[in-house]
C-alpha positions in Angstrom: 0.0 0.0 0.0 2.9 2.3 0.9 4.4 1.7 -2.6 1.1 2.4 -4.3 0.7 5.7 -2.4 4.2 6.7 -3.3 3.6 6.0 -7.0 0.3 7.9 -7.0 2.1 10.9 -5.4 4.9 10.7 -7.9 2.5 10.6 -10.9 0.5 13.5 -9.5 3.8 15.6 -9.1 4.8 14.6 -12.7 1.5 15.6 -14.2 1.6 18.9 -12.2 5.2 19.4 -13.4 4.1 19.0 -17.1 1.3 21.6 -16.6 3.5 24.2 -14.8 6.5 23.7 -17.2 4.1 24.1 -20.1 2.9 27.5 -18.8 6.5 28.6 -17.8 7.8 27.6 -21.3 5.1 29.8 -22.9 6.1 32.8 -20.7 9.8 32.6 -21.6 11.6 33.8 -24.7 13.1 36.9 -26.3 9.9 38.8 -25.1 9.2 37.9 -21.4 5.5 37.5 -20.8 4.3 37.4 -17.2 2.8 34.0 -16.2 -0.4 35.8 -15.1 -0.8 37.2 -18.7 -0.3 33.6 -20.1 -3.2 32.4 -17.9 -5.3 35.4 -19.1 -4.6 34.6 -22.7 -5.1 30.8 -22.5 -8.2 30.8 -20.2 -9.9 34.2 -20.6 -8.6 35.3 -24.0 -8.0 38.8 -22.6 -4.3 39.6 -22.2 -3.1 43.2 -21.5 -1.5 43.5 -25.0 -2.6 42.1 -28.3 1.0 41.4 -29.4 1.3 39.1 -26.4 -1.8 37.2 -27.5 -0.3 36.8 -31.0 3.1 35.6 -29.7 1.5 33.1 -27.3 -1.2 31.6 -29.7 0.8 31.7 -32.9 4.3 30.8 -31.8 4.7 29.7 -28.2 1.7 27.4 -27.6 2.4 25.4 -30.9 6.0 25.1 -29.8 5.2 23.9 -26.3 2.7 21.4 -27.6 5.3 20.1 -30.1 7.8 19.8 -27.2 5.3 17.6 -25.2 4.6 15.4 -28.2 8.2 15.0 -29.2 9.4 14.3 -25.7 6.7 11.7 -25.0 7.1 10.0 -28.3 10.9 9.7 -28.3 11.0 8.6 -24.7 8.5 5.8 -25.3 10.3 4.6 -28.4 13.5 4.5 -26.4 11.9 2.4 -23.7 10.5 0.0 -26.3 14.0 -0.5 -27.9 15.8 -0.9 -24.6 13.3 -3.7 -23.5 13.2 -5.4 -26.9 17.0 -5.6 -27.3 17.6 -5.9 -23.6 20.2 -3.2 -24.0 20.3 -0.1 -21.8 22.1 1.8 -24.5 19.6 1.2 -27.3 17.7 4.3 -28.4 14.8 5.2 -30.8 17.2 5.6 -33.7 19.0 2.2 -33.6 16.8 1.0 -36.5 18.4 3.5 -38.8 15.2 5.6 -39.2 17.0 8.9 -38.4 19.6 8.1 -41.0 16.9 7.3 -43.6 15.2 10.6 -42.8 18.5 12.5 -43.1 19.1 10.9 -46.5 15.7 12.0 -47.8 16.3 15.6 -46.6 19.9 15.5 -47.9 18.7 14.5 -51.4 16.1 17.3 -51.4 18.3 20.1 -49.9 21.7 19.1 -51.4 20.3 17.9 -54.7 18.2 21.1 -55.3 21.2 22.9 -56.7 21.1 20.6 -59.8 17.5 21.7 -60.7 16.0 24.8 -62.3 15.4 27.6 -59.8 11.5 27.2 -59.7 11.8 23.5 -59.0 14.5 24.1 -56.4 12.2 26.6 -54.6 9.4 24.0 -54.6 11.7 21.3 -53.2 13.0 23.5 -50.4 9.6 24.3 -49.0 8.9 23.1 -45.4 6.3 20.5 -46.5 8.7 19.1 -49.2 11.4 18.6 -46.6 8.9 16.9 -44.2 7.7 14.6 -47.0 11.3 13.8 -48.0 12.2 13.0 -44.4 9.0 10.8 -44.0 9.7 8.9 -47.2 13.4 8.3 -46.2 12.5 6.9 -42.8 9.5 5.0 -44.2 11.7 3.2 -46.8 14.2 2.2 -44.0 11.2 1.1 -41.9 9.9 -1.2 -44.7 13.4 -2.7 -45.2 13.9 -3.3 -41.5 10.3 -4.8 -41.0 10.6 -7.1 -44.0 14.0 -8.3 -42.8 12.7 -8.8 -39.2 10.1 -11.2 -40.5 12.9 -13.4 -41.9 15.2 -13.2 -38.9 14.8 -15.2 -35.8 17.5 -13.5 -33.8 16.5 -10.1 -32.4 20.1 -8.9 -32.1 20.5 -9.4 -35.8 17.8 -6.8 -36.4 19.8 -4.4 -34.3 22.8 -5.0 -36.5 20.7 -4.5 -39.6 19.5 -1.2 -38.3 23.0 0.0 -37.6 24.1 -1.1 -41.1 21.3 0.8 -42.7 22.4 3.8 -40.6 26.0 3.5 -41.8 24.9 3.0 -45.4 22.6 6.0 -45.6 25.2 8.1 -43.6 27.8 7.3 -46.2 25.5 8.5 -49.0 24.8 11.7 -47.0 28.5 12.3 -46.6 29.1 11.9 -50.3 26.3 14.4 -51.1 27.6 16.9 -48.6 31.1 16.7 -50.2 29.7 18.0 -53.5 27.4 20.6 -52.0 27.7 24.4 -51.7 28.2 26.3 -48.5 24.5 27.5 -48.6 23.2 24.0 -49.1 25.3 22.7 -46.3 24.1 25.4 -43.9 20.4 24.5 -44.6 21.1 20.8 -44.0 23.0 21.6 -40.9 20.1 23.7 -39.5 17.7 20.8 -40.2 20.0 18.3 -38.5 20.1 20.5 -35.3 16.3 19.9 -34.8 13.6 22.5 -34.3 10.4 22.6 -32.4 9.2 26.0 -33.5 8.6 25.8 -37.2 5.4 23.8 -37.3 2.0 25.0 -38.3 -1.2 23.8 -36.6 -1.8 21.5 -39.5 1.7 19.9 -39.1 1.2 19.6 -35.4 -2.1 17.8 -36.0 -0.5 15.3 -38.4 2.4 14.7 -36.0 0.0 14.2 -33.1 -2.0 11.6 -35.1 1.2 9.7 -36.0 2.5 9.8 -32.4 -0.9 8.9 -30.9 -1.1 5.8 -33.2 2.5 4.8 -32.1 1.6 5.3 -28.4 -1.6 3.2 -28.9 0.4 0.3 -30.4 2.9 0.7 -27.5 0.1 0.4 -24.9 -1.0 -2.9 -26.5 2.6 -4.2 -25.9 2.8 -3.3 -22.1 2.2 -6.9 -20.9 4.4 -8.6 -23.6 7.2 -6.1 -22.7 7.1 -7.3 -19.1 7.4 -10.9 -20.3 10.3 -9.9 -22.6 12.3 -8.6 -19.6 12.9 -12.3 -18.6 14.1 -13.3 -22.1 12.8 -14.5 -25.4 12.5 -18.1 -24.3 10.5 -17.3 -21.1 8.2 -15.0 -23.2 7.5 -17.9 -25.6 6.9 -20.3 -22.7 4.2 -17.9 -21.4 2.4 -18.3 -24.8 3.6 -15.0 -26.3 3.6 -14.8 -30.1 7.1 -13.4 -30.2 7.4 -12.6 -33.9 4.1 -10.7 -33.9 5.0 -8.8 -30.7 8.4 -7.9 -32.0 6.8 -6.7 -35.3 4.3 -4.4 -33.4 7.1 -3.0 -31.2 9.2 -2.2 -34.2 6.2 -0.7 -36.0 5.3 1.5 -33.0 8.9 2.7 -32.6 9.2 3.5 -36.3 5.9 5.5 -36.2 7.1 7.4 -33.2 10.7 8.1 -34.1 10.1 8.4 -37.9 7.3 10.9 -37.6 9.1 13.0 -35.0 12.3 13.1 -37.1 10.2 14.1 -40.2 8.6 17.1 -38.4 11.1 18.2 -35.8 14.4 16.8 -37.1 16.7 14.3 -35.4 16.7 15.0 -31.7 19.4 13.2 -29.7 19.6 11.6 -26.3 16.0 12.1 -25.1 14.9 8.6 -26.1 18.1 7.1 -24.6 18.2 8.9 -21.3 14.6 9.4 -20.2 13.6 5.7 -19.7 16.6 5.4 -17.3 15.4 8.4 -15.3 12.0 6.9 -15.0 13.5 3.6 -13.8 15.7 5.3 -11.2 12.8 7.4 -9.8 10.1 4.7 -9.7 12.6 1.9 -8.9 10.6 -0.7 -11.0 10.8 -2.6 -14.2 7.1 -3.0 -14.5 6.0 -1.4 -17.8 2.5 -0.6 -16.5 4.3 2.0 -14.4 7.3 2.7 -16.6 5.2 3.4 -19.7 3.3 6.4 -18.1 6.2 7.6 -16.1 8.5 7.6 -19.1 5.9 9.5 -21.1 5.5 12.2 -18.5 9.3 12.5 -17.9 9.8 12.8 -21.7 7.4 15.7 -21.9 9.0 17.4 -18.8 12.5 16.9 -20.3 11.7 18.4 -23.6 9.9 21.4 -22.0 12.9 22.1 -19.8 15.4 21.7 -22.7 13.2 24.0 -24.9 13.0 26.6 -22.2 16.8 26.5 -21.8 17.3 26.7 -25.6 15.3 29.9 -25.8 17.9 31.7 -23.6 15.2 33.7 -21.8 15.8 37.5 -22.1 18.0 37.1 -25.2 17.2 37.2 -28.9 19.5 34.2 -29.4 18.2 30.6 -29.5 20.3 27.5 -29.0 19.7 24.5 -31.2 17.5 22.0 -29.3 19.8 19.1 -30.2 22.7 20.9 -28.4 20.7 21.3 -25.2 19.3 17.7 -25.2 22.8 16.4 -25.8 24.2 18.4 -22.9 21.4 17.0 -20.7 21.6 13.4 -22.0 25.4 12.8 -22.4 26.3 12.8 -18.7 23.5 10.3 -18.0 24.8 8.0 -20.8 28.4 8.2 -19.4 27.1 7.5 -15.9 25.2 4.4 -17.2 28.4 3.1 -18.9 30.4 3.5 -15.7 27.7 1.9 -13.6 27.4 -1.0 -16.1 31.2 -1.5 -15.9 31.1 -1.6 -12.1 28.3 -4.1 -12.0 30.1 -6.5 -14.4 33.1 -6.8 -12.1 
């Protein structure tokens, strides 16, 4: 009973944390808006200044919603991969989806220079880049899923994903070698990730993809608990291992692929957040881990986005830089801890 009360309290604090950080995130930026005015704009639609209302509703609310969606989706996909491969250092991009998305965007941005100006302008629109990224990650997804149906060994799928990543990375490197400075700059900006360039339509599409991925993940909660004890144990419990593995890979691909397409490749969140949830809740039960990881992911991205805005300054840090600064020490600590345990 004591443990149940503790978990209820922690979940309540996490939910409250998401709400508070969401409001704080909206109030911070190059133009500081008092929290009271944010409340007025969101709940009474009567802020003191019209410019504040425009900034909040057109820029900051969409960005904060994107941060919550991205944080939750990447964290859950990281949890799925770590459990499936039974590897604490597996992340949402181990299947090569990020590399596939990068290849699609590289072909569009770096290949636009070879086309007539009117076609190049069409290719470099935000929707064209999203479509190219989606197509790239989707093709890698199809390849990985089709190979996963033929392979019995789950670790072999991990190697296949890494090989796809290396292959597509090599093509991207070749394209960058022959590109102009302007093209390289555009591609670099995309690879740094961004939460603030999405329209309400794009956020709606991203939310549908992520919600579908989360729904598939919820269906896998019980099988994930069985997988913790190994593939053979899961099979002895009557689990259809191949089907479960396919659903987990599909869910991860939907989550990581759609987020990369709309927000760019965002590092470390999917790798670090599941471990934070495990440390705080001290459990390996996915019925608790799933929801705690989801909430911690949303909190992490809201904090990182608030830091990246450099409150009070006109400058903005790339979101990827902030998440890496946050996630890298955790990954290093995990490696050290794993080494100590193996002695």
